[in-house]
C-alpha positions, 0 to 999 in steps of 0.5 A: 306936254306935261302940263296937259297931263297934269290938267288932265289928272286933276280933272279925272280926280275931280270928276271921281270924287263927284261921279254920282247922278247928276239930278239937276245942274240947270245947264245941260243936266236938268235931269229932274224938277225941282219945285218949291213952296210957296215959291217956285225956284227959277232958272237964271244967269249965274249972279256970280260966276267965279270961284268953284261955279262959273256955269252959266246957269243956277236956280234962284229960289225967294224964300219968303217968311213962311217957316217951312219954305222949301224947294222940293224934287219928286222922283220916279223911283226910290233912292238907292244907296248902293250907288253912293251916300252923299248928296251935294250942291253948290249954295250962294246965301245972303246970311250964315244959316242952317240947310236942313236936306230931307229925303223922305217917302211920299207915300208915307211922310211919316217916314223920312231922313234928313242932315242938315249944315250950318253955312258961314260962308256968305255972297259967295258960292259954297260946296254943301254936302249931306252923307246920308251914311246908313240910309236904307235904299229903296225907301225914299223918293222925295228930295226936300231942302230948307234954306235957312231951316225953320226961320220965317225971314225972307231972302233971296237964295240960289243953288246949282249942281245937285248931285247925289246917289242914283235911283231905281223904279221898284225891284231889288237894288242888288249891287253889280258885280263883274261879269257885267252883262246888263242881263239881270233885272234885279241888279241896279247896275248904277249907271252914272254919267258925267262929262255930258254922257247919257246912258242907259240899259236898252234893248240891243238893236241887233240881237232882240234877246239881249240887253245892251247900255247905250251911251250917248256922247252929246254935242255939249259933252267933254273930251273926257265925258265918259260912264261909271258902273256901279255908281260911286260905290263901285263893285262889292269885290275888288277886280282880281288883277294879279301877275299876268292877270292884268286885263278887261275886256268890253264889247263895244258897237261904234258908229266910227273904226278908229276910235280911241275907248278909254277904261279906268279903274279905281278904289272907290274910297280913294279916287287918287288911286286908279288905273287908266288904259285905251283901245281902238275901234277897228270895225264901225257899227258892227259889235267887236270885243276890246280888250284892255291891258292895265299893265300897259297904263295910258301915257300919263296916268298912273301905272296898275299897282298889285298892292291896291284894290280897284273895284271901280270902272268907267268907260270913255268913248272918242276919249280926247275929243269933245262932243262939239267936234265929233257931233252927238255919237251913240256907242253900245256896250256889253260884257265887261268882263275880267281878263279873257277866257281860255281860248279866246283871242282878242279877235271878237267881233260878233255877237252870237244869238241865243234864247232863252237868256237867262236859261234854266234847262236849254238854250236855242242858237239861231242860225247854228248851221253856219256855226261850228266849234261851240263852247262854254266858259266860266267865267273863271275861264274853264271850258264847261261845254265843247261841240265841233259841230253844229248843235241848235241847242245846248242841255245848260241844266247841269251847269251851277247859277251864274254867267257864261261865255258862248262863243261858236265860229261861222262860216267865215272863220270868225268868232262870234260870242254872247254871255248867258245867264243860267239860272 
């Protein structure tokens, strides 16, 4: 058993180091298409499944004798360097040569940045990393790779597992901070999947006025498949853990009861610093809020150290079970929150329906006649509004701009909550 947990720790370390957007692994995650000039790359069986690359398929590219021969990928949005600064790929090269990794603006080829790496390892898979620290977010939407840059020698190259910062389709790229509610379109939430997850932000199918994250644990997913929020950079401000304040909460919509959900926090600059803990779903096909206490770490993982800084979070659905064992499952999640507001316990089970959200002047409460004990809490847990009676509208014009949690008791005596944003 000790060896098993050691193995898990090693796997988590590896995937923390590479929890970036997968552009193409030429197997299960072919998210972006790579073309070439003058020759197109093709997907083939791995010619040497050994060492650092044992994947089934890779890309094969015949360079040609053209001096500027290259492979490239055009994106539907601009690269966001708040989610990371390094691109990585594996290469199998027949000669020692320079590999140039270039980022361009499709609309203006004169706007670009590039990083080169000299490769001396031949006829063996090698990991290449291209660090674009200092590059401007929201500028580049084309990736260009030159193998044996500026030469004219025709050779056969293989490459695989291209990862890097995610991109966004227009709009500002403000970094995500706690609480995470997925409501603000000006925030880049940096959802980054690994191990076979596929995530996106969607309209809540149970509430058209709410947005949530949808994570599909695919049939090919590993036991440790998960999703990071905030990309590889994480939150600008560390999670404020303190003595007696070691919990986070997440609203979960699971297809099954008794499903283990794991939450992990770490230092984005040092993946060896992390804490993991778990909670288990108690309802199916219904929203509930799970509370994760990091003072009670998962077996085999590091304990919380209040002397460390944790600024990155990842969530794992049905942890410990592969997609092949469980079949493809879809999970919804929302309201990633540090601690829980004063007066709110762990039995939060349903999503409160309010509109508009974000709001400026008033919010309207749907089905208000069946609700009572309506309260609004700031992100620090302070109650800023309370009414024991059913109310249809609440004036929020006097509240400071920011995120708030609103709760109410329904006719069955159970709590209903949602996050609201006040502009």
